[in-house]
C-alpha angles and dihedrals in degrees: 000000000000129000118302089239089063092061119094108264097241093048091048093051093048092052092046091053091049088050091052093049092048094057115109112266093011113167103216097198092051091046092049092052092044094050091050092048093050093037089221136077090193091059093049092047089050090050093050092054091045088058088054091049090233100112094106097042119121121276096034103256094208092054091045093051091048091049092052091049091049090056090054091048090051090052092051091048090050089052092053096254115137120210125212123183128196088253094056124097088226092062111111103261093210089065094059091073098059126088090227094056107155110227091218134030130194119206147178120196133026116334111201141149103293102181089138093062129129127188117226110194142162148137126318089226092062125174121233088252091052091051091051092049094047092049093047093047093049093045094052092045090051093048088054092052093253115142113239112221123191143146105254092239124140118275120016095015094053093047092050094049094047094048092051092051094046089052088054092248134135119265131183122204115205102195132201096220135055113289092250090061129080118214123204091025092221090064095060093105091048092049092050091049092050088049089057101039103025134003137292117193133181134181093204133085108278097254097042111134123222117279138176090249098049098065099061087047088054090050089057092055092044090054092046093048094052128069090223140357126234111202111202104174126356129162119196096274095042121121086226089066088051089052092051089056092046092048091056089048089053094048092250117140121243126217122194138166117254089243089074088067087084085080121078093224092053092050089051092049093046088069094055124096113261096032118118122192112200136184105200142028091246088058090045093054092046091052092046093051090050091049097052098036093096090056091057138061083248138326114279118239109261122237116227109294133193119265091216111163118226088241093061 
């Protein structure tokens, strides 16, 4: 391998960030913030080795670390996995504003500017009514050229992804495992289809298995990626309730059906600024267009939509 200085700047920075994140005990959030403050992962990696007084060791430890990271990047690229760091132009700009910004993202599919993106989330133990609502919401969002974001879990998430695809719309799956894993296993075909026709993104190393900790982290990224979150069904322990809280922390509006007010947490959230309680899909679509209008040149005219009540 040639000198680090001979590598293209963007490629060198990407490899340096991977090298930083691969180090034992690396704190990803701190590394992400430090890299953004410095504007360079190479500079941070160099500084870390200076602190260890190994900068002038032979072989050069910085170049060795970057070379190892570059080999990993080449393997991911060969497997069809794209890598986006917080220093890259391709990195989703809406994620840069959240405290939980992942310093690196792995993706399959088409990464594009998704400012018109709404998360549709809910419990894995969804009721038939909840599944109908999720499908109707996602379908109408897709028909209005709004990207449907969800977490590829059983229940509400699966219904939202499938409805968006069936409507010919764009859907983004933010998953709680590495991008090479399929969880739940029965959604493998759906994940592969989204990877072809939409976008699958993960903040974890590609072979990371599911864990109890990874899914709330996924909810934070899902909230940050979307302009707003629609919560369909969410009992107290649901990840969707966690996402509603995170969305409000991120300054993202939350939309929920009035039926959720049977839960104490939903009644509490309903009093907070940025929460919209709606009673029909027509009202939902109207609220959504109002919420994303400032992210567009102007709201598109809506085609005729159903006036399906939440209680249907």
